VEXKOLPA-885588 format. One record per residue: residue number from 0; x, y, z of N, C-alpha, C in turn; residue in three letters. Coordinates in steps of 0.02 Angstrom, whole numbers. Example, Ala and Ser with C-alpha at 12.3 -4.5 7.8 and 13.67 -1.06 7.14 Angstrom:
2
(atom 0 (660 -284 390) (615 -225 390) (660 -165 390) ALA)
(atom 1 (642 -112 354) (684 -53 357) (645 2 394) SER)
//
This chain:
68
(atom 0 (-2854 -153 -1930) (-2817 -174 -1872) (-2836 -129 -1813) MET)
(atom 1 (-2846 -160 -1756) (-2866 -121 -1698) (-2805 -85 -1669) THR)
(atom 2 (-2819 -36 -1626) (-2765 2 -1594) (-2722 -44 -1551) LEU)
(atom 3 (-2754 -89 -1514) (-2717 -135 -1471) (-2670 -180 -1511) GLU)
(atom 4 (-2694 -206 -1566) (-2652 -248 -1609) (-2595 -208 -1640) ASN)
(atom 5 (-2609 -145 -1657) (-2557 -102 -1685) (-2501 -89 -1634) SER)
(atom 6 (-2520 -79 -1572) (-2470 -68 -1520) (-2427 -130 -1510) ILE)
(atom 7 (-2458 -188 -1509) (-2421 -251 -1502) (-2373 -261 -1561) ARG)
(atom 8 (-2397 -246 -1621) (-2355 -254 -1681) (-2296 -205 -1678) ALA)
(atom 9 (-2309 -143 -1657) (-2255 -94 -1652) (-2204 -114 -1600) LEU)
(atom 10 (-2226 -136 -1542) (-2180 -157 -1489) (-2138 -217 -1512) ALA)
(atom 11 (-2169 -266 -1542) (-2132 -324 -1567) (-2082 -306 -1620) GLY)
(atom 12 (-2101 -262 -1665) (-2055 -239 -1717) (-1996 -203 -1688) THR)
(atom 13 (-2008 -160 -1638) (-1953 -123 -1607) (-1905 -169 -1570) MET)
(atom 14 (-1931 -220 -1537) (-1887 -268 -1502) (-1845 -306 -1552) VAL)
(atom 15 (-1876 -332 -1604) (-1838 -369 -1654) (-1787 -325 -1690) LEU)
(atom 16 (-1805 -264 -1705) (-1760 -217 -1737) (-1700 -203 -1692) LEU)
(atom 17 (-1712 -194 -1628) (-1657 -179 -1582) (-1610 -239 -1575) SER)
(atom 18 (-1637 -299 -1577) (-1594 -358 -1574) (-1549 -363 -1635) VAL)
(atom 19 (-1578 -349 -1693) (-1539 -351 -1755) (-1485 -296 -1754) VAL)
(atom 20 (-1504 -236 -1734) (-1455 -181 -1730) (-1401 -196 -1678) LEU)
(atom 21 (-1419 -227 -1623) (-1369 -246 -1572) (-1319 -295 -1601) THR)
(atom 22 (-1343 -342 -1638) (-1299 -394 -1666) (-1254 -367 -1721) HIS)
(atom 23 (-1282 -327 -1766) (-1245 -306 -1825) (-1212 -237 -1820) TYR)
(atom 24 (-1235 -193 -1776) (-1210 -125 -1775) (-1169 -111 -1712) VAL)
(atom 25 (-1202 -112 -1654) (-1167 -96 -1592) (-1207 -122 -1533) HIS)
(atom 26 (-1174 -148 -1482) (-1209 -175 -1423) (-1253 -125 -1386) PRO)
(atom 27 (-1239 -61 -1392) (-1280 -11 -1357) (-1352 -7 -1383) ASN)
(atom 28 (-1366 -36 -1441) (-1435 -37 -1465) (-1480 -79 -1420) TRP)
(atom 29 (-1451 -120 -1376) (-1491 -160 -1330) (-1532 -115 -1284) MET)
(atom 30 (-1509 -52 -1274) (-1546 -5 -1233) (-1615 11 -1263) TRP)
(atom 31 (-1622 4 -1328) (-1688 13 -1359) (-1735 -42 -1334) LEU)
(atom 32 (-1711 -103 -1329) (-1752 -158 -1303) (-1771 -144 -1230) THR)
(atom 33 (-1724 -120 -1192) (-1738 -103 -1122) (-1792 -49 -1118) VAL)
(atom 34 (-1786 2 -1159) (-1836 56 -1160) (-1905 30 -1178) PHE)
(atom 35 (-1910 -11 -1229) (-1975 -38 -1250) (-2004 -81 -1195) VAL)
(atom 36 (-1963 -124 -1166) (-1987 -168 -1112) (-2011 -128 -1051) GLY)
(atom 37 (-1973 -77 -1032) (-1991 -36 -975) (-2056 2 -989) ALA)
(atom 38 (-2064 25 -1050) (-2124 61 -1069) (-2185 15 -1067) ASN)
(atom 39 (-2177 -47 -1091) (-2232 -95 -1088) (-2251 -110 -1015) LEU)
(atom 40 (-2201 -118 -973) (-2213 -133 -903) (-2249 -76 -867) LEU)
(atom 41 (-2225 -14 -877) (-2257 42 -844) (-2328 53 -870) GLN)
(atom 42 (-2339 41 -935) (-2406 51 -962) (-2456 -1 -934) SER)
(atom 43 (-2431 -60 -916) (-2475 -110 -886) (-2501 -87 -818) ALA)
(atom 44 (-2461 -49 -782) (-2480 -26 -715) (-2515 42 -716) PHE)
(atom 45 (-2493 87 -760) (-2521 155 -759) (-2576 166 -810) THR)
(atom 46 (-2577 126 -863) (-2626 135 -916) (-2606 188 -967) GLY)
(atom 47 (-2548 220 -956) (-2524 271 -1003) (-2474 239 -1051) PHE)
(atom 48 (-2488 247 -1116) (-2444 219 -1167) (-2432 273 -1220) CYS)
(atom 49 (-2370 298 -1224) (-2355 350 -1274) (-2369 327 -1345) PRO)
(atom 50 (-2356 264 -1359) (-2368 238 -1427) (-2443 241 -1444) ALA)
(atom 51 (-2485 230 -1395) (-2558 234 -1406) (-2578 305 -1425) GLU)
(atom 52 (-2550 354 -1391) (-2565 424 -1405) (-2544 442 -1477) THR)
(atom 53 (-2485 421 -1495) (-2458 435 -1563) (-2500 400 -1616) ILE)
(atom 54 (-2515 337 -1606) (-2553 299 -1655) (-2624 326 -1663) LEU)
(atom 55 (-2654 348 -1608) (-2722 378 -1612) (-2720 442 -1654) ARG)
(atom 56 (-2668 483 -1644) (-2662 545 -1684) (-2652 530 -1757) LYS)
(atom 57 (-2622 472 -1772) (-2612 452 -1842) (-2674 419 -1871) LEU)
(atom 58 (-2726 409 -1830) (-2789 382 -1854) (-2794 306 -1853) GLY)
(atom 59 (-2750 274 -1819) (-2751 200 -1816) (-2809 179 -1771) VAL)
(atom 60 (-2846 129 -1793) (-2900 100 -1753) (-2966 136 -1757) GLY)
(atom 61 (-2972 186 -1800) (-3036 222 -1806) (-3086 187 -1851) LYS)
(atom 62 (-3060 148 -1899) (-3105 114 -1944) (-3129 49 -1914) GLY)
(atom 63 (-3171 15 -1950) (-3195 -51 -1929) (-3140 -102 -1937) LYS)
(atom 64 (-3135 -148 -1889) (-3086 -202 -1896) (-3117 -258 -1937) SER)
(atom 65 (-3076 -301 -1963) (-3101 -356 -2005) (-3138 -408 -1963) CYS)
(atom 66 (-3126 -409 -1898) (-3153 -462 -1855) (-3211 -439 -1811) CYS)
(atom 67 (-3232 -378 -1819) (-3287 -362 -1775) (-3303 -291 -1772) GLY)
//
């Protein structure tokens, strides 16, 4: 899996998780969705993505992808 696909999967998972937590645990978990959305928006303009930095340090995206 490429680094870009990993970031998309992580962001989607975090949004879905926050919706589930908001519904079943407490409404304040919606702030996690706000944080993820704001981070995605700022990374589109600045090019800086904390998740990318973390995933690179974990070695994601260093191997060959299945598609190319």
